[in-house]
C-alpha positions in Angstrom: 105.1 147.2 136.0 104.9 148.8 132.6 108.7 148.0 132.1 108.0 144.3 132.8 105.1 144.2 130.2 107.3 145.5 127.5 110.0 143.2 128.3 107.5 140.3 128.0 106.4 141.5 124.5 110.1 141.6 123.3 110.4 138.0 124.6 107.4 136.9 122.9 108.4 138.6 119.5 111.8 136.7 119.5 110.1 133.3 119.4 111.7 131.0 116.8 109.8 130.5 113.5 107.2 127.8 113.4 108.7 124.4 112.4 106.8 122.5 109.7 108.4 118.9 109.6 107.6 116.7 106.7 108.7 113.3 105.8 110.1 112.6 102.4 110.4 108.9 101.3 110.5 109.1 97.4 106.7 108.3 97.1 104.4 110.5 95.1 102.3 111.2 98.3 105.4 112.3 99.9 106.1 114.7 97.3 102.5 116.1 97.6 103.1 116.4 101.3 106.4 118.4 100.8 104.6 120.7 98.5 101.8 121.2 101.0 104.3 121.8 103.8 106.0 124.6 101.8 102.7 126.2 101.1 101.7 126.0 104.8 105.1 127.3 106.1 104.7 130.4 103.8 101.2 131.2 105.3 102.6 130.9 108.9 105.9 132.4 108.4 107.5 129.1 109.2 110.4 127.1 107.9 110.3 123.6 106.4 112.4 120.7 107.9 112.4 117.8 105.4 113.2 114.5 107.0 114.3 111.4 105.0 114.8 108.3 107.2 116.6 105.4 106.1 117.5 101.9 107.5 120.4 99.8 106.8 118.8 96.4 106.1 121.1 94.5 108.5 119.7 97.0 111.2 116.3 95.6 111.0 117.2 91.9 111.0 117.3 91.1 107.4 119.4 88.3 106.2 121.8 88.6 103.4 125.3 90.0 102.6 126.9 92.4 104.8 126.2 95.9 103.8 128.9 98.8 104.0 126.9 101.3 106.3 129.0 104.2 104.5 127.9 103.1 101.2 124.3 102.8 102.4 124.5 106.3 103.8 126.0 107.7 100.6 123.0 106.0 98.6 120.4 107.5 101.0 122.1 110.8 100.6 121.9 110.7 96.9 118.5 109.4 96.7 117.3 112.2 99.2 119.0 114.9 96.9 117.4 113.6 93.8 114.0 113.3 95.6 114.2 117.1 96.6 115.4 117.9 93.2 112.6 116.4 91.6 110.0 118.0 93.7 111.4 121.6 92.9 112.6 120.8 89.4 110.5 123.8 88.1 111.4 126.1 90.8 114.1 127.1 93.3 114.0 125.3 96.6 112.3 127.5 99.2 114.7 129.8 101.2 115.6 128.3 104.5 114.7 124.7 103.6 116.4 122.4 106.0 117.2 118.9 105.2 117.5 116.0 107.6 118.9 112.6 106.6 118.3 110.3 109.7 119.1 106.6 110.0 116.2 104.8 111.8 112.7 103.6 111.4 110.8 106.3 109.6 107.9 106.4 111.9 110.2 106.7 115.1 112.4 109.3 113.3 109.3 111.5 112.4 107.8 111.2 115.8 111.0 112.4 117.4 111.1 115.2 114.8 107.6 116.3 115.7 108.8 117.5 119.3 108.3 121.3 119.2 107.0 121.5 115.7 103.9 123.5 114.6 102.8 120.5 112.4 104.1 117.2 111.1 103.2 116.6 107.4 103.3 112.9 105.9 102.1 111.3 102.7 99.3 108.9 102.9 101.1 106.0 101.7 104.9 105.7 101.3 107.0 103.2 99.3 105.7 100.1 101.0 104.1 97.1 99.5 100.6 97.6 100.6 99.4 100.2 98.0 95.6 99.6 98.6 95.9 100.7 102.2 94.0 104.0 102.9 96.7 105.1 105.4 100.3 103.8 105.4 101.8 102.2 108.5 104.3 105.4 109.0 101.5 107.9 108.5 99.2 105.9 110.9 101.8 105.7 113.6 102.7 109.4 113.3 98.9 110.3 113.5 98.8 108.3 116.8 102.0 109.3 118.5 103.3 112.6 117.2 104.0 115.5 119.6 102.0 118.0 117.3 99.1 117.9 115.0 99.7 115.7 111.9 98.5 116.4 108.4 98.2 113.4 106.0 98.4 114.4 102.4 97.1 112.3 99.6 98.6 112.3 96.1 96.3 114.1 93.8 95.3 111.0 91.8 94.3 109.3 94.9 91.4 111.5 95.5 89.6 110.1 92.5 89.4 106.5 94.0 
């Protein structure tokens, strides 16, 4: 009996690090969300998984000239790298920061990424056109459908309004 208990303790101590998933879309509130996620991950001994979702316009029913998916992917990759470089311009990227560039609807991508996560962190408003909305459509859908707790982070100057 005592032997079984000690093996249970070993199994519990080998649990993976908590995953802190954060959506990054280039908006100031997503940068604030990333900074929050990094601080939280340090507190809980977790890892930060940054997720940047991108859509090929033709995939969502837009009309217009055909878009080369490889070119679109390269643009998304460059933008994601620039965004992360901008957030961590004054410091090194946190050790173990995981970067995921995923094609698809941002809310669906983040909801899938929330499976098994400690927490999902999103900005209050993304790059969408409805700047006056208190909560963006992606953050609202994530708050309603994620498989883990969701933290919605507002950009610092949003608090004054």
